[in-house]
C-alpha positions in Angstrom: 15.6 9.9 15.0 18.3 12.0 13.2 18.4 9.3 10.4 14.6 9.5 10.1 14.6 13.3 10.0 17.2 13.3 7.2 15.1 11.0 5.2 11.8 12.9 5.7 12.2 14.9 2.5 12.7 11.9 0.3 9.8 10.7 -1.9 9.9 7.0 -1.2 6.4 6.0 -2.2 2.8 7.1 -2.6 1.3 9.4 -5.1 4.3 11.6 -5.5 3.8 12.4 -9.1 0.3 13.9 -8.4 1.6 16.5 -5.9 2.4 20.2 -6.5 0.2 20.6 -9.6 1.5 17.4 -11.2 -1.9 15.9 -11.6 -2.8 17.9 -14.7 0.7 17.5 -16.2 0.7 13.8 -15.8 -2.8 13.5 -17.2 -2.0 15.5 -20.3 1.3 13.7 -20.9 -0.4 10.3 -20.6 -3.2 11.4 -22.8 -0.7 12.4 -25.5 1.0 9.0 -25.2 -2.2 7.2 -25.7 -3.8 9.5 -28.3 -2.4 7.9 -31.5 -3.8 4.4 -30.7 -7.1 5.8 -29.5 -7.5 8.2 -32.4 -7.2 5.3 -34.9 -9.5 3.1 -32.9 -12.2 5.8 -32.5 -12.0 6.8 -36.2 -12.7 3.2 -37.0 -15.7 3.3 -34.6 -16.8 6.5 -36.2 -16.8 5.0 -39.6 -18.8 2.0 -38.4 -21.4 4.2 -36.7 -21.6 6.4 -39.8 -22.2 3.4 -42.0 -24.9 2.0 -39.6 -26.8 5.2 -38.9 -25.8 7.6 -41.6 -26.9 10.9 -40.0 -23.9 12.6 -38.3 -26.0 13.8 -35.4 -26.6 10.2 -34.3 -22.9 9.4 -34.6 -21.1 12.3 -33.0 -22.2 11.9 -29.4 -21.4 8.1 -29.1 -18.2 8.8 -31.0 -17.0 11.4 -28.4 -18.2 9.3 -25.5 -16.3 6.2 -26.7 -13.2 8.3 -27.3 -13.3 9.8 -23.8 -14.0 6.5 -22.0 -11.3 4.7 -24.1 -8.8 7.4 -23.3 -9.7 7.4 -19.6 -9.4 3.6 -19.5 -6.1 3.6 -21.4 -4.3 6.2 -19.3 -5.3 4.8 -15.8 -2.2 2.6 -15.5 0.0 5.6 -16.2 -1.8 7.7 -13.6 -1.7 5.0 -10.9 1.6 3.2 -11.3 4.8 5.2 -11.1 7.8 2.9 -11.2 9.9 5.8 -12.6 9.4 7.9 -9.4 11.6 9.1 -7.9 14.1 9.6 -10.8 16.2 6.5 -11.6 14.1 4.2 -9.4 14.2 1.5 -12.2 18.0 1.7 -12.2 19.0 2.2 -8.6 17.5 0.2 -5.7 19.2 1.1 -2.4 20.1 -2.0 -0.3 20.6 -2.3 3.4 24.4 -2.7 3.3 24.9 -2.4 7.0 22.4 -5.1 7.9 22.5 -8.9 7.2 20.5 -9.4 4.0 20.0 -11.6 1.0 19.3 -10.3 -2.5 16.4 -12.3 -3.9 15.0 -13.2 -7.3 11.5 -14.8 -7.0 9.6 -16.3 -9.9 5.9 -15.7 -10.1 3.3 -18.2 -11.4 2.9 -16.2 -14.6 6.6 -16.1 -15.3 7.7 -12.7 -14.0 10.9 -12.3 -11.9 10.7 -10.2 -8.7 13.7 -8.5 -7.2 13.9 -7.9 -3.5 15.7 -8.2 -0.2 15.3 -10.4 2.9 16.7 -8.7 6.0 17.3 -11.3 8.7 17.1 -10.5 12.5 20.6 -11.2 13.8 19.5 -13.0 16.9 16.7 -15.6 17.2 15.6 -14.8 13.6 13.9 -18.1 13.1 11.6 -17.5 16.0 11.0 -13.8 15.4 8.1 -12.3 13.4 8.6 -11.7 9.7 7.2 -8.6 8.0 6.3 -8.8 4.4 6.3 -5.1 3.3 4.4 -3.6 0.3 5.4 -0.1 -0.7 3.2 2.5 -2.4 2.6 3.2 -6.1 6.0 4.8 -6.5 9.5 3.9 -5.4 11.0 0.5 -5.0 12.2 -2.1 -2.5 14.9 0.3 -1.2 12.4 2.3 0.9 14.2 3.3 4.2 11.1 2.9 6.3 11.5 -0.9 6.3 14.9 -0.8 8.1 13.5 0.1 11.6 11.2 -2.9 11.3 14.3 -4.9 11.7 16.5 -2.7 13.9 13.8 -1.4 16.3 10.9 -3.9 16.1 13.2 -7.0 15.9 11.6 -8.6 12.8 12.8 -10.3 9.7 11.8 -8.2 6.7 11.0 -9.2 3.1 10.4 -6.4 0.6 10.3 -6.7 -3.1 9.9 -4.5 -6.2 6.5 -5.1 -7.8 6.5 -6.3 -11.4 7.6 -3.4 -13.5 9.2 -1.6 -10.6 12.9 -1.4 -9.6 14.7 -4.4 -11.0 11.7 -6.7 -11.5 10.4 -7.7 -14.8 6.9 -7.2 -16.3 4.3 -4.4 -16.2 2.2 -3.6 -13.1 -1.6 -4.4 -12.9 -4.0 -5.0 -10.1 -4.1 -8.8 -10.6 -0.4 -8.9 -11.2 0.4 -7.2 -7.9 -1.8 -9.7 -6.1 0.2 -12.5 -7.7 3.4 -10.8 -6.6 2.2 -10.7 -3.0 1.1 -14.3 -3.1 4.5 -15.3 -4.5 6.2 -13.6 -1.5 4.0 -15.4 1.0 4.7 -18.8 -0.7 8.4 -18.0 -0.6 8.4 -17.2 3.1 6.7 -20.4 4.0 9.5 -22.4 2.2 12.2 -20.9 4.4 13.3 -23.0 7.3 14.5 -19.9 9.2 11.0 -18.2 9.1 8.3 -19.1 11.5 5.2 -19.6 9.3 2.9 -18.7 12.2 4.5 -15.3 12.5 4.1 -13.7 9.1 2.8 -10.1 9.1 1.6 -8.2 6.1 2.4 -4.5 6.1 1.2 -2.2 3.4 1.7 1.6 2.7 -0.8 3.4 0.5 -1.4 1.2 -2.6 0.6 -1.5 -0.8 -2.1 -1.4 1.9 -4.7 -2.5 -0.7 -2.5 -5.4 -1.7 -2.0 -6.4 1.9 -5.7 -6.2 2.6 -6.5 -8.4 -0.4 -4.0 -11.0 0.6 -5.2 -11.0 4.2 -8.8 -11.4 3.2 -7.9 -14.4 1.1 -5.5 -16.0 3.7 -7.9 -18.4 5.4 -6.2 -21.6 4.3 -3.1 -23.0 5.8 -1.1 -22.3 2.6 -1.4 -18.5 2.9 -2.2 -18.1 6.5 -0.8 -14.9 8.2 -0.7 -13.7 11.8 -1.5 -10.0 11.5 -2.1 -7.1 9.1 -0.7 -3.5 9.3 -1.8 -0.8 6.9 -0.7 2.8 6.7 -2.2 5.8 4.9 -4.2 3.6 2.5 -7.5 4.0 0.7 -10.9 2.4 0.6 -10.8 1.9 -3.1 -9.4 3.4 -6.3 -12.7 5.0 -7.3 -12.8 6.7 -3.9 -9.2 7.8 -4.1 -9.6 9.1 -7.6 -12.5 11.3 -6.5 -10.4 12.8 -3.8 -7.2 13.2 -5.8 -8.8 14.7 -8.9 -11.7 16.5 -7.3 -10.4 19.9 -8.5 -9.6 18.8 -12.0 -12.4 16.3 -12.9 -15.4 17.3 -10.8 -17.7 14.8 -12.6 -15.5 11.9 -11.8 -17.8 10.8 -9.0 -20.5 10.0 -11.6 -18.2 7.6 -13.4 -19.5 4.0 -13.2 -17.2 1.6 -11.5 -17.0 -0.5 -14.6 -14.9 2.3 -16.2 -12.1 1.7 -13.6 -9.4 -0.6 -14.9 -7.9 -0.9 -11.4 -10.3 -1.0 -8.5 -8.5 -2.2 -5.4 -11.8 -2.5 -3.5 -10.4 -2.7 0.0 -13.7 -1.5 1.5 -15.3 -4.7 0.3 -12.5 -7.0 1.6 -11.6 -5.6 5.0 -14.5 -7.3 6.8 -13.1 -10.7 5.6 -9.8 -10.2 7.4 -10.0 -12.3 10.6 -6.5 -11.6 12.0 -5.5 -8.6 14.2 -5.1 -5.3 12.3 -3.1 -2.2 13.1 -4.4 0.9 11.2 -1.9 3.8 11.0 -3.1 7.2 9.7 -1.2 10.5 9.2 -3.6 13.3 9.9 -1.8 15.6 7.4 -1.9 13.3 4.5 -1.9 15.6 1.5 -2.6 13.0 -1.1 -5.4 10.7 0.3 -8.2 11.5 2.6 -7.0 10.5 6.1 -10.6 9.5 7.0 -10.3 6.5 4.5 -8.2 4.6 7.1 -10.8 5.2 9.7 -13.6 4.1 7.4 -11.7 0.9 6.8 -11.3 0.4 10.5 -15.0 0.9 11.1 -15.9 -1.5 8.2 -13.5 -4.2 9.4 -16.0 -6.0 11.7 -12.9 -7.1 13.7 -12.6 -6.9 17.5 -8.8 -7.2 17.4 -7.9 -3.8 15.9 -5.9 -0.8 17.0 -6.0 2.6 15.4 -2.9 4.9 15.5 -3.1 8.6 14.6 0.1 10.5 13.8 -0.9 14.2 14.0 2.1 15.4 12.0 2.2 12.6 9.5 1.8 13.3 5.8 1.4 10.7 3.1 5.0 9.6 2.8 6.7 10.6 6.1 4.3 9.3 8.8 6.9 6.7 9.7 9.6 9.2 10.5 7.9 12.2 12.0 6.7 10.4 15.1 9.0 9.2 17.9 6.3 6.7 18.8 5.6 5.1 15.4 7.7 2.0 15.9 6.9 1.8 19.6 3.3 1.3 18.5 4.3 -1.3 15.9 6.4 -3.1 18.5 3.7 -3.1 21.1 1.1 -4.3 18.5 3.3 -7.3 17.6 3.9 -8.1 21.3 0.1 -8.2 21.8 -0.5 -10.3 18.7 2.0 -13.0 19.6 1.7 -13.2 23.3 -1.4 -11.7 24.9 -0.4 -12.9 28.3 2.6 -10.6 28.3 2.3 -6.8 28.4 5.1 -4.4 28.1 4.5 -2.9 31.5 3.9 -4.6 34.9 0.1 -4.0 35.0 -3.0 -5.6 33.5 -4.5 -4.5 30.2 -7.7 -3.5 32.0 -5.9 -0.4 33.4 -5.2 0.9 29.9 -7.7 3.5 28.6 -10.1 2.6 25.8 -10.0 6.3 24.8 -7.3 8.1 23.0 -3.9 7.4 24.5 -1.1 9.9 24.1 2.1 7.9 23.5 4.9 9.7 25.3 6.4 6.7 27.2 9.2 4.3 26.5 8.2 1.1 24.7 8.6 -0.9 27.9 5.7 1.0 29.5 3.4 0.9 26.5 0.2 -1.2 26.9 -2.2 -1.6 24.0 -5.8 -2.7 24.2 -7.9 -3.9 21.3 -10.3 -1.4 19.8 -8.3 1.5 21.2 -7.3 4.6 19.4 -3.8 6.0 19.9 -2.3 9.4 19.2 1.4 8.9 18.4 3.3 12.1 18.8 
């Protein structure tokens, strides 16, 4: 846990740029970057409207509306995707030098090249679960939270830089990130040392939306997965924007969904996920509304779910402030892959369906579907 505590202060994903008053700064900087193009475009629109209608009073309102909506649409990518955060993330991607790993370059169907790592379990790797990890909207494949998935949970781990992030090529977009995720699943299914029946999708924050999308689409043999894990994620970008910018743009809730370039509508997809789901939520998430994770769980229409609350967890450090975090992940995986085996010598019927305070060693932890767990 000392390693985890030392890493707590590092911004390794999520909406880092929007913290500590950075929302307005980022918005104004992005608006300035976009203004030249939009000014020329809207001047052209103004001239067209003036030619068609003549009277200035019939031109000014639509002109300003078009300018505002165009500016908002143009700057959305800059507000959502932060491959430059933390500083030098596009130049330096930490790698797990102390663990057996491969440096990968994966080609996507639309010609981009994804950089990433495959961390292999040292013993019985070909029969162990494999976690495909999706990081948040900042950072890169070097996030330290993936390492315990190998060292503690006993999984192979694949993590990549999204397009436009780290050492990958291209520019991020919602559809592009879905293609990146699909590329990773296809790659894992080509490896002879990966059990194709034990692939788990794990997404943090924006990565949770990518994982949910892929899990909802994974009904065919080609993209089949075994389980889904999401942590501190959101119901949709419109919902997240309303929460993040509620103090700056109070009228954002009135904005039609068509005005959102990136939507990530997880709330509409979660019910289509038919594999076991582990929902993890940090109660002290300072970026997203923690209730969004619970809303997703309630909308999942899935009898094989487990909900884990981390009372001290904020948006980026939930994984390292709880001694029980990876115990819960390990117990979830044990339940997914062998329901006849529990981690304690007693039947699952003896486990409470109410909140369970996790203060026991992993070997004594029993999970039941539809339970809610408090991980201290």
